[in-house]
C-alpha angles and dihedrals in degrees: 000000000000126000098263099034116135125228091247091053092047092052091047091050091051091050091049094050091049091049092048091049091051093047091052091048098046103026090237122146112266092245092053092046090052091053090054092048091050090056093058122092091246090049093052090050091051091050090051089050093047093050099030134099093278095055093104096048124100109269095221094051091043091054091048090050090047092051090049093049092048089050090051091049091051090050091050090048091051091047090050090049091051091047092051091046091053090046090052091047090053091048092051092045090050091048091049091049091050093049090049090048093052092047091051091049091052091047091049090048091057091050090051091050088054092057101266095156094052090055092047092049095050116169122000120263124234107288094020123116114234088209091054091052090049091051089048092052092044092051091050090051092048091051090049091052088053090050094246122152129184125245128185127207128165090356094304126115122217136164134239136178111260092233090056094057118118133190088261089062094059097092092048091047092049090049091053091049091051091052091050092048093048093050092049091048092050090049092048091050089051090050090052090050096249094112136033120318089253139011114235118222130003128257113222103221118148088345098324 
């Protein structure tokens, strides 16, 4: 390829060299060899290049532009692969978090069935009714046996069957758990004498 060669001339030269090489290899006439070359995929592409919109461009510059475009395409392909890989990583991480969440919910449900709340409540505080605490623990156990878990959204608590939970319920479920944990901690601190002598009111979380 010389400095000022056009794309059309370059394509023609490649076709001619392929035809000559075939003719020398097979003993065919050059014209017959050229017909065979033109029927190949590479031959058809060269004809399209020879007769296409780039035929009048400089071959050297066209090849440089082609190499640059192919490099850009490879970069875009690699970027897309990395994007898809990150997307898949996030999907798998989210799936793992959901599976862990469900397993923890089922484990917690079994603890509640086994009377977890009654053990956490312990003895009644001054001003508390032992019967009320017992009813609270019994209600929590009943709800657990029915597979019900508490959720909290916009300051309101509601209940849902554990098998009906979805990934979208995770924030509401976590919020309800935090409220339950905070209430139990405050009550424990009061029992230890670190808080008030009694805790007014009762928070209804998972039956309490």
